[in-house]
Biopython code that builds the backbone (N, CA, C, O; Angstrom):
import numpy as np
from Bio.PDB.StructureBuilder import StructureBuilder

atoms = [
    (1, "MET", "N", (0.846, -1.172, 0.000)),
    (1, "MET", "CA", (0.000, 0.000, 0.000)),
    (1, "MET", "C", (0.894, 1.238, 0.000)),
    (1, "MET", "O", (1.752, 1.386, 0.870)),
    (2, "GLY", "N", (0.695, 2.125, -0.973)),
    (2, "GLY", "CA", (1.458, 3.365, -1.049)),
    (2, "GLY", "C", (0.941, 4.387, -0.070)),
    (2, "GLY", "O", (-0.219, 4.348, 0.340)),
    (3, "ARG", "N", (1.794, 5.284, 0.292)),
    (3, "ARG", "CA", (1.404, 6.357, 1.199)),
    (3, "ARG", "C", (1.747, 7.686, 0.558)),
    (3, "ARG", "O", (2.728, 7.793, -0.178)),
    (4, "ALA", "N", (0.957, 8.675, 0.828)),
    (4, "ALA", "CA", (1.222, 10.031, 0.354)),
    (4, "ALA", "C", (1.359, 10.933, 1.556)),
    (4, "ALA", "O", (0.735, 10.694, 2.590)),
    (5, "LEU", "N", (2.156, 11.954, 1.434)),
    (5, "LEU", "CA", (2.418, 12.883, 2.514)),
    (5, "LEU", "C", (2.152, 14.289, 2.026)),
    (5, "LEU", "O", (2.598, 14.655, 0.938)),
    (6, "ALA", "N", (1.446, 15.076, 2.789)),
    (6, "ALA", "CA", (1.199, 16.471, 2.447)),
    (6, "ALA", "C", (1.941, 17.342, 3.453)),
    (6, "ALA", "O", (1.884, 17.087, 4.656)),
    (7, "ALA", "N", (2.629, 18.359, 2.973)),
    (7, "ALA", "CA", (3.371, 19.271, 3.837)),
    (7, "ALA", "C", (2.812, 20.675, 3.686)),
    (7, "ALA", "O", (2.404, 21.061, 2.590)),
    (8, "LEU", "N", (2.786, 21.436, 4.754)),
    (8, "LEU", "CA", (2.321, 22.807, 4.748)),
    (8, "LEU", "C", (3.518, 23.715, 4.916)),
    (8, "LEU", "O", (4.216, 23.652, 5.928)),
    (9, "ILE", "N", (3.760, 24.566, 3.920)),
    (9, "ILE", "CA", (4.863, 25.516, 3.972)),
    (9, "ILE", "C", (4.271, 26.907, 3.783)),
    (9, "ILE", "O", (3.582, 27.159, 2.795)),
    (10, "VAL", "N", (4.530, 27.797, 4.707)),
    (10, "VAL", "CA", (3.994, 29.149, 4.647)),
    (10, "VAL", "C", (5.005, 30.045, 3.945)),
    (10, "VAL", "O", (6.191, 30.034, 4.274)),
    (11, "VAL", "N", (4.521, 30.830, 2.962)),
    (11, "VAL", "CA", (5.387, 31.739, 2.227)),
    (11, "VAL", "C", (4.859, 33.156, 2.352)),
    (11, "VAL", "O", (3.679, 33.366, 2.635)),
    (12, "GLY", "N", (5.737, 34.131, 2.138)),
    (12, "GLY", "CA", (5.342, 35.532, 2.172)),
    (12, "GLY", "C", (4.514, 35.891, 0.948)),
    (12, "GLY", "O", (4.578, 35.203, -0.071)),
    (13, "THR", "N", (3.742, 36.958, 1.043)),
    (13, "THR", "CA", (2.843, 37.337, -0.048)),
    (13, "THR", "C", (3.590, 37.721, -1.317)),
    (13, "THR", "O", (3.070, 37.491, -2.409)),
    (14, "ASP", "N", (4.780, 38.291, -1.225)),
    (14, "ASP", "CA", (5.513, 38.671, -2.433)),
    (14, "ASP", "C", (5.849, 37.444, -3.271)),
    (14, "ASP", "O", (5.702, 37.475, -4.493)),
    (15, "THR", "N", (6.293, 36.376, -2.643)),
    (15, "THR", "CA", (6.582, 35.128, -3.347)),
    (15, "THR", "C", (5.301, 34.474, -3.825)),
    (15, "THR", "O", (5.241, 33.958, -4.941)),
    (16, "MET", "N", (4.292, 34.494, -2.996)),
    (16, "MET", "CA", (3.041, 33.835, -3.318)),
    (16, "MET", "C", (2.398, 34.438, -4.556)),
    (16, "MET", "O", (1.915, 33.697, -5.413)),
    (17, "GLU", "N", (2.378, 35.753, -4.675)),
    (17, "GLU", "CA", (1.721, 36.399, -5.801)),
    (17, "GLU", "C", (2.396, 36.058, -7.122)),
    (17, "GLU", "O", (1.726, 36.010, -8.153)),
    (18, "LYS", "N", (3.700, 35.822, -7.118)),
    (18, "LYS", "CA", (4.424, 35.493, -8.336)),
    (18, "LYS", "C", (4.099, 34.087, -8.833)),
    (18, "LYS", "O", (4.104, 33.852, -10.042)),
    (19, "LYS", "N", (3.816, 33.148, -7.931)),
    (19, "LYS", "CA", (3.657, 31.747, -8.287)),
    (19, "LYS", "C", (2.236, 31.226, -8.144)),
    (19, "LYS", "O", (1.997, 30.051, -8.422)),
    (20, "ARG", "N", (1.313, 32.024, -7.737)),
    (20, "ARG", "CA", (-0.023, 31.581, -7.372)),
    (20, "ARG", "C", (-0.786, 31.013, -8.560)),
    (20, "ARG", "O", (-0.923, 31.666, -9.594)),
    (21, "SER", "N", (-1.277, 29.797, -8.400)),
    (21, "SER", "CA", (-2.153, 29.198, -9.399)),
    (21, "SER", "C", (-3.065, 28.190, -8.700)),
    (21, "SER", "O", (-2.668, 27.548, -7.727)),
    (22, "PHE", "N", (-4.281, 28.062, -9.204)),
    (22, "PHE", "CA", (-5.260, 27.166, -8.608)),
    (22, "PHE", "C", (-4.959, 25.735, -9.026)),
    (22, "PHE", "O", (-4.664, 25.476, -10.193)),
    (23, "VAL", "N", (-5.029, 24.811, -8.084)),
    (23, "VAL", "CA", (-4.776, 23.399, -8.364)),
    (23, "VAL", "C", (-6.036, 22.625, -7.991)),
    (23, "VAL", "O", (-6.519, 22.716, -6.862)),
    (24, "ASN", "N", (-6.568, 21.855, -8.957)),
    (24, "ASN", "CA", (-7.769, 21.081, -8.645)),
    (24, "ASN", "C", (-7.384, 19.729, -8.033)),
    (24, "ASN", "O", (-6.208, 19.368, -7.989)),
    (25, "ALA", "N", (-8.383, 18.998, -7.567)),
    (25, "ALA", "CA", (-8.155, 17.730, -6.850)),
    (25, "ALA", "C", (-7.387, 16.722, -7.693)),
    (25, "ALA", "O", (-6.494, 16.045, -7.184)),
    (26, "ASP", "N", (-7.720, 16.615, -8.967)),
    (26, "ASP", "CA", (-7.024, 15.663, -9.830)),
    (26, "ASP", "C", (-5.546, 16.024, -9.995)),
    (26, "ASP", "O", (-4.678, 15.152, -9.976)),
    (27, "ASP", "N", (-5.272, 17.326, -10.158)),
    (27, "ASP", "CA", (-3.877, 17.768, -10.275)),
    (27, "ASP", "C", (-3.110, 17.537, -8.979)),
    (27, "ASP", "O", (-1.937, 17.167, -9.005)),
    (28, "MET", "N", (-3.781, 17.757, -7.834)),
    (28, "MET", "CA", (-3.147, 17.507, -6.542)),
    (28, "MET", "C", (-2.770, 16.036, -6.413)),
    (28, "MET", "O", (-1.659, 15.698, -6.004)),
    (29, "LYS", "N", (-3.710, 15.173, -6.766)),
    (29, "LYS", "CA", (-3.475, 13.734, -6.649)),
    (29, "LYS", "C", (-2.311, 13.312, -7.541)),
    (29, "LYS", "O", (-1.453, 12.537, -7.119)),
    (30, "GLN", "N", (-2.280, 13.817, -8.765)),
    (30, "GLN", "CA", (-1.200, 13.468, -9.680)),
    (30, "GLN", "C", (0.145, 13.951, -9.141)),
    (30, "GLN", "O", (1.136, 13.223, -9.199)),
    (31, "ALA", "N", (0.182, 15.185, -8.614)),
    (31, "ALA", "CA", (1.427, 15.718, -8.049)),
    (31, "ALA", "C", (1.893, 14.888, -6.863)),
    (31, "ALA", "O", (3.088, 14.632, -6.720)),
    (32, "LEU", "N", (0.965, 14.465, -6.010)),
    (32, "LEU", "CA", (1.326, 13.646, -4.860)),
    (32, "LEU", "C", (1.938, 12.324, -5.284)),
    (32, "LEU", "O", (2.924, 11.875, -4.700)),
    (33, "TYR", "N", (1.361, 11.707, -6.288)),
    (33, "TYR", "CA", (1.879, 10.412, -6.727)),
    (33, "TYR", "C", (3.148, 10.560, -7.563)),
    (33, "TYR", "O", (3.991, 9.663, -7.563)),
    (34, "ASP", "N", (3.298, 11.680, -8.275)),
    (34, "ASP", "CA", (4.509, 11.902, -9.074)),
    (34, "ASP", "C", (5.711, 12.280, -8.216)),
    (34, "ASP", "O", (6.804, 11.740, -8.389)),
    (35, "SER", "N", (5.496, 13.218, -7.284)),
    (35, "SER", "CA", (6.632, 13.758, -6.531)),
    (35, "SER", "C", (6.506, 13.616, -5.020)),
    (35, "SER", "O", (7.451, 13.911, -4.289)),
    (36, "GLY", "N", (5.344, 13.165, -4.545)),
    (36, "GLY", "CA", (5.148, 13.021, -3.102)),
    (36, "GLY", "C", (4.778, 14.307, -2.406)),
    (36, "GLY", "O", (4.716, 14.357, -1.178)),
    (37, "LYS", "N", (4.526, 15.365, -3.192)),
    (37, "LYS", "CA", (4.138, 16.643, -2.582)),
    (37, "LYS", "C", (3.307, 17.451, -3.566)),
    (37, "LYS", "O", (3.325, 17.207, -4.772)),
    (38, "VAL", "N", (2.588, 18.407, -3.027)),
    (38, "VAL", "CA", (1.821, 19.334, -3.858)),
    (38, "VAL", "C", (1.896, 20.705, -3.191)),
    (38, "VAL", "O", (1.792, 20.820, -1.970)),
    (39, "VAL", "N", (2.077, 21.731, -4.002)),
    (39, "VAL", "CA", (2.114, 23.103, -3.505)),
    (39, "VAL", "C", (0.746, 23.715, -3.754)),
    (39, "VAL", "O", (0.251, 23.714, -4.881)),
    (40, "LEU", "N", (0.144, 24.232, -2.705)),
    (40, "LEU", "CA", (-1.191, 24.811, -2.808)),
    (40, "LEU", "C", (-1.155, 26.293, -2.491)),
    (40, "LEU", "O", (-0.518, 26.726, -1.531)),
    (41, "TYR", "N", (-1.835, 27.043, -3.296)),
    (41, "TYR", "CA", (-2.046, 28.463, -3.050)),
    (41, "TYR", "C", (-3.542, 28.677, -2.951)),
    (41, "TYR", "O", (-4.321, 27.845, -3.415)),
    (42, "GLY", "N", (-3.943, 29.761, -2.363)),
    (42, "GLY", "CA", (-5.359, 30.045, -2.246)),
    (42, "GLY", "C", (-5.939, 29.717, -0.891)),
    (42, "GLY", "O", (-7.151, 29.795, -0.695)),
    (43, "LEU", "N", (-5.077, 29.347, 0.055)),
    (43, "LEU", "CA", (-5.517, 29.157, 1.439)),
    (43, "LEU", "C", (-5.071, 30.393, 2.204)),
    (43, "LEU", "O", (-3.927, 30.487, 2.649)),
    (44, "ASP", "N", (-5.987, 31.335, 2.348)),
    (44, "ASP", "CA", (-5.657, 32.628, 2.935)),
    (44, "ASP", "C", (-6.260, 32.768, 4.326)),
    (44, "ASP", "O", (-7.396, 32.369, 4.578)),
    (45, "PHE", "N", (-5.463, 33.348, 5.220)),
    (45, "PHE", "CA", (-5.874, 33.557, 6.608)),
    (45, "PHE", "C", (-5.815, 35.043, 6.926)),
    (45, "PHE", "O", (-5.047, 35.789, 6.318)),
    (46, "ASP", "N", (-6.630, 35.466, 7.883)),
    (46, "ASP", "CA", (-6.515, 36.819, 8.396)),
    (46, "ASP", "C", (-5.168, 36.962, 9.085)),
    (46, "ASP", "O", (-4.679, 36.011, 9.695)),
    (47, "THR", "N", (-4.572, 38.128, 8.996)),
    (47, "THR", "CA", (-3.269, 38.370, 9.598)),
    (47, "THR", "C", (-3.299, 38.116, 11.102)),
    (47, "THR", "O", (-4.168, 38.613, 11.818)),
    (48, "ASP", "N", (-2.330, 37.334, 11.557)),
    (48, "ASP", "CA", (-2.172, 37.014, 12.977)),
    (48, "ASP", "C", (-3.385, 36.294, 13.578)),
    (48, "ASP", "O", (-3.630, 36.385, 14.781)),
    (49, "LYS", "N", (-4.139, 35.585, 12.743)),
    (49, "LYS", "CA", (-5.307, 34.851, 13.219)),
    (49, "LYS", "C", (-5.341, 33.477, 12.574)),
    (49, "LYS", "O", (-4.680, 33.230, 11.565)),
    (50, "ASP", "N", (-6.122, 32.588, 13.172)),
    (50, "ASP", "CA", (-6.292, 31.256, 12.606)),
    (50, "ASP", "C", (-7.615, 31.139, 11.849)),
    (50, "ASP", "O", (-8.161, 30.046, 11.699)),
    (51, "VAL", "N", (-8.118, 32.268, 11.379)),
    (51, "VAL", "CA", (-9.391, 32.317, 10.667)),
    (51, "VAL", "C", (-9.126, 32.259, 9.161)),
    (51, "VAL", "O", (-8.431, 33.112, 8.608)),
    (52, "VAL", "N", (-9.689, 31.245, 8.509)),
    (52, "VAL", "CA", (-9.539, 31.106, 7.061)),
    (52, "VAL", "C", (-10.485, 32.094, 6.386)),
    (52, "VAL", "O", (-11.657, 32.196, 6.748)),
    (53, "LYS", "N", (-9.961, 32.818, 5.407)),
    (53, "LYS", "CA", (-10.778, 33.796, 4.689)),
    (53, "LYS", "C", (-11.754, 33.083, 3.753)),
    (53, "LYS", "O", (-11.454, 32.001, 3.249)),
    (54, "PRO", "N", (-12.925, 33.692, 3.519)),
    (54, "PRO", "CA", (-13.936, 33.073, 2.657)),
    (54, "PRO", "C", (-13.431, 32.776, 1.242)),
    (54, "PRO", "O", (-13.883, 31.812, 0.626)),
    (55, "GLU", "N", (-12.521, 33.568, 0.723)),
    (55, "GLU", "CA", (-12.008, 33.350, -0.631)),
    (55, "GLU", "C", (-11.154, 32.077, -0.740)),
    (55, "GLU", "O", (-10.730, 31.707, -1.835)),
    (56, "SER", "N", (-10.906, 31.415, 0.383)),
    (56, "SER", "CA", (-10.176, 30.144, 0.392)),
    (56, "SER", "C", (-11.075, 28.956, 0.067)),
    (56, "SER", "O", (-10.586, 27.841, -0.116)),
    (57, "GLN", "N", (-12.370, 29.182, -0.006)),
    (57, "GLN", "CA", (-13.329, 28.080, -0.182)),
    (57, "GLN", "C", (-13.068, 27.219, -1.420)),
    (57, "GLN", "O", (-13.161, 25.997, -1.311)),
    (58, "PRO", "N", (-12.748, 27.780, -2.587)),
    (58, "PRO", "CA", (-12.492, 26.906, -3.743)),
    (58, "PRO", "C", (-11.337, 25.924, -3.505)),
    (58, "PRO", "O", (-11.444, 24.748, -3.854)),
    (59, "ALA", "N", (-10.247, 26.396, -2.919)),
    (59, "ALA", "CA", (-9.106, 25.508, -2.642)),
    (59, "ALA", "C", (-9.487, 24.459, -1.598)),
    (59, "ALA", "O", (-9.126, 23.291, -1.739)),
    (60, "LEU", "N", (-10.208, 24.861, -0.559)),
    (60, "LEU", "CA", (-10.635, 23.914, 0.472)),
    (60, "LEU", "C", (-11.567, 22.845, -0.110)),
    (60, "LEU", "O", (-11.495, 21.679, 0.278)),
    (61, "SER", "N", (-12.426, 23.238, -1.023)),
    (61, "SER", "CA", (-13.327, 22.276, -1.665)),
    (61, "SER", "C", (-12.549, 21.243, -2.467)),
    (61, "SER", "O", (-12.890, 20.060, -2.450)),
    (62, "GLU", "N", (-11.509, 21.677, -3.166)),
    (62, "GLU", "CA", (-10.689, 20.741, -3.942)),
    (62, "GLU", "C", (-9.902, 19.800, -3.025)),
    (62, "GLU", "O", (-9.734, 18.621, -3.338)),
    (63, "ILE", "N", (-9.423, 20.319, -1.901)),
    (63, "ILE", "CA", (-8.725, 19.469, -0.930)),
    (63, "ILE", "C", (-9.691, 18.414, -0.384)),
    (63, "ILE", "O", (-9.320, 17.251, -0.230)),
    (64, "ALA", "N", (-10.922, 18.820, -0.094)),
    (64, "ALA", "CA", (-11.932, 17.875, 0.394)),
    (64, "ALA", "C", (-12.213, 16.800, -0.653)),
    (64, "ALA", "O", (-12.353, 15.626, -0.310)),
    (65, "LYS", "N", (-12.295, 17.188, -1.916)),
    (65, "LYS", "CA", (-12.497, 16.212, -2.992)),
    (65, "LYS", "C", (-11.341, 15.219, -3.033)),
    (65, "LYS", "O", (-11.551, 14.016, -3.191)),
    (66, "LEU", "N", (-10.118, 15.733, -2.889)),
    (66, "LEU", "CA", (-8.938, 14.868, -2.920)),
    (66, "LEU", "C", (-8.995, 13.834, -1.800)),
    (66, "LEU", "O", (-8.819, 12.641, -2.049)),
    (67, "PHE", "N", (-9.238, 14.277, -0.579)),
    (67, "PHE", "CA", (-9.297, 13.346, 0.547)),
    (67, "PHE", "C", (-10.486, 12.403, 0.435)),
    (67, "PHE", "O", (-10.408, 11.256, 0.874)),
    (68, "GLY", "N", (-11.585, 12.870, -0.147)),
    (68, "GLY", "CA", (-12.741, 12.010, -0.355)),
    (68, "GLY", "C", (-12.477, 10.915, -1.376)),
    (68, "GLY", "O", (-13.055, 9.831, -1.302)),
    (69, "SER", "N", (-11.596, 11.207, -2.335)),
    (69, "SER", "CA", (-11.293, 10.231, -3.379)),
    (69, "SER", "C", (-10.273, 9.187, -2.934)),
    (69, "SER", "O", (-10.173, 8.120, -3.539)),
    (70, "ASP", "N", (-9.517, 9.489, -1.879)),
    (70, "ASP", "CA", (-8.475, 8.560, -1.415)),
    (70, "ASP", "C", (-8.327, 8.675, 0.101)),
    (70, "ASP", "O", (-7.496, 9.443, 0.587)),
    (71, "PRO", "N", (-9.134, 7.910, 0.856)),
    (71, "PRO", "CA", (-9.120, 7.999, 2.324)),
    (71, "PRO", "C", (-7.781, 7.625, 2.962)),
    (71, "PRO", "O", (-7.585, 7.870, 4.152)),
    (72, "SER", "N", (-6.859, 7.039, 2.200)),
    (72, "SER", "CA", (-5.562, 6.666, 2.781)),
    (72, "SER", "C", (-4.620, 7.857, 2.893)),
    (72, "SER", "O", (-3.579, 7.753, 3.541)),
    (73, "LEU", "N", (-4.959, 8.986, 2.277)),
    (73, "LEU", "CA", (-4.092, 10.170, 2.344)),
    (73, "LEU", "C", (-4.059, 10.746, 3.752)),
    (73, "LEU", "O", (-5.065, 10.727, 4.461)),
    (74, "ARG", "N", (-2.913, 11.253, 4.151)),
    (74, "ARG", "CA", (-2.733, 11.885, 5.457)),
    (74, "ARG", "C", (-1.996, 13.206, 5.256)),
    (74, "ARG", "O", (-1.242, 13.363, 4.295)),
    (75, "VAL", "N", (-2.214, 14.147, 6.158)),
    (75, "VAL", "CA", (-1.547, 15.439, 6.114)),
    (75, "VAL", "C", (-0.441, 15.465, 7.134)),
    (75, "VAL", "O", (-0.613, 15.012, 8.266)),
    (76, "HIS", "N", (0.702, 15.998, 6.734)),
    (76, "HIS", "CA", (1.829, 16.173, 7.645)),
    (76, "HIS", "C", (2.380, 17.569, 7.422)),
    (76, "HIS", "O", (2.691, 17.947, 6.293)),
    (77, "ARG", "N", (2.500, 18.327, 8.484)),
    (77, "ARG", "CA", (3.011, 19.682, 8.397)),
    (77, "ARG", "C", (4.481, 19.677, 8.721)),
    (77, "ARG", "O", (4.902, 19.065, 9.703)),
    (78, "THR", "N", (5.275, 20.357, 7.904)),
    (78, "THR", "CA", (6.704, 20.480, 8.166)),
    (78, "THR", "C", (7.022, 21.930, 8.486)),
    (78, "THR", "O", (6.259, 22.836, 8.149)),
    (79, "TYR", "N", (8.144, 22.136, 9.133)),
    (79, "TYR", "CA", (8.574, 23.504, 9.477)),
    (79, "TYR", "C", (9.763, 23.883, 8.663)),
    (79, "TYR", "O", (10.278, 24.993, 8.801)),
]
sb = StructureBuilder()
sb.init_structure("model")
sb.init_model(0)
sb.init_chain("A")
sb.init_seg("    ")
for serial, (resi, resn, name, xyz) in enumerate(atoms, 1):
    if name == "N":
        sb.init_residue(resn, " ", resi, " ")
    sb.init_atom(name, np.array(xyz, "f"), 0.0, 1.0, " ", f" {name:<3s}", serial, name[0])
structure = sb.get_structure()
């Protein structure tokens, strides 16, 4: 049984704006199986808060689709 690992890396807005692109569930799954990781943009939080902004909903929906399609996936945060 294969395993996939997801890592969360926080970047500054200047870097994020240059590379930002929407990734759908199928692309996420392919990236995970190809390289073992996927870079996600579009998960925005209020400054100094743990509140996800409403404009993050499309990315969150795609993440939910990904996990719904493969229950063996797990999330791991790295520093």
